[in-house]
C-alpha angles and dihedrals in degrees: 000000000000111000123219131206090267092056092051090048092052093049094046093044095238138107126277091245090056092054089048089053092051093048091050093045094244109177092215093088126095115247092237092054092044092055093048092052092045091051091055090046092052095043092053096036091236118187118190117236106254096209093049094045091051091057089062101036098030084226131103098182087231127131122201125215116202118198115170095203130112110262092239093053093043098062097038089073118059093217099084096041089054093047093048091046094053092044093049092049095053093043090052090049087060094045095257127130126216132225126190132221111196135172120254132186091247101061132054124236090250090057091047092051092047090052091054093045095048096043113099099180093090117074090199140000139231112205112202123201097343113191121236094250094050107114096194094100091057092045090051091050091051090054096045095239122161113242143149130210126227093216130029115286123256090224136017090031091161094060109027121096114237146153118213147159124243091255096165094052092043092056090048091054088054094052094044090053094049091048091051087054089059098259113145108166098060117175131188139212104206130215121233104310088206090067118070092231092058093042095049093048090055091050090051092050090053094044092049091054092049094047090051092050100254125132121243116244121188091205089068092059121087127183119242135165104212095270125119091238091056090052091054095047092045091053091048088055092049100046094082088059089061100229117187092204140018133202110209117201093221138023089231089061091042090066089059090047091054090053093050092051093050092049090055089056095252131127135226124258099001097064100018128014119212134205120182133190131239104032094237119192092256091057090091091047095058120100107261097022110256122252105214148160110258120222120185099242097169092046089052089053092047093050094045091058095039091051095046093050089049092051091050095048092044093241090118125055113220140274093060105189127169129175113186123205125246129223129211111233110200118210137146105293094074095055096240116188116271 
């Protein structure tokens, strides 16, 4: 039989309102009474009804993660599973649960946004990799909802909460390293330019070339979308331009780049050096091992949850804004000196 607050109150010999205060951690309960109620709760394995409790507290202790990617694409790249794992772990540590909103082939983006906006189960939201044309940020601002972005915002940068990586500087580090190794015809396969991560890494690539005294050449830029297939197709497009190095905006795409180079009868790094971005677990399993720009994905997930909870509980003053540094991890694919 499922017990209700009234049942716990009767067994503990207290009022229903006292049990409610104990469940919601109200300090206005004597320690003796609190312990008696908690003992009854534990003995009978009582779990408060979330919906009922939220009517009283106006809180559900639930965080939502919104990722506007197709489910199949989402889990083919380790980035999002790592981010979700870290976010969920930190939320659980603080006694919060997590719910996911993902894109599917059967619903439109407008319908997905509407589901997020109309859902009141989540106290606050984490928006991961939101495209430039996604109006969800503006709609959440209009409704006064609490949210945090994974990635800097396209607009309202001074006032919106976000966690991010120093993508521009990370891409610059990659280019500077390749130039120091003697590479001069450095190409790139970009990420999605409608995402700030992809856009910023392209800016860093261009800035790195200019600061190292090399001219920009649009023929050395191929569009990608963070998938392995786009890395492969992008490299196929670049091969006729005879690059001696390529900066790839994600490790996932870099695997496709490696395959395209091998199919062309060329070798890495002798013919073409490669630097990726992310430092995913498979980077050391590639042949040759992948030089890459490490970003702290799990730390981003941890801080996104921690920041959102702090904003909800008023222990953090908005705007909450974090930009984490990157690190160039040098392995075999760039042709580093022995």
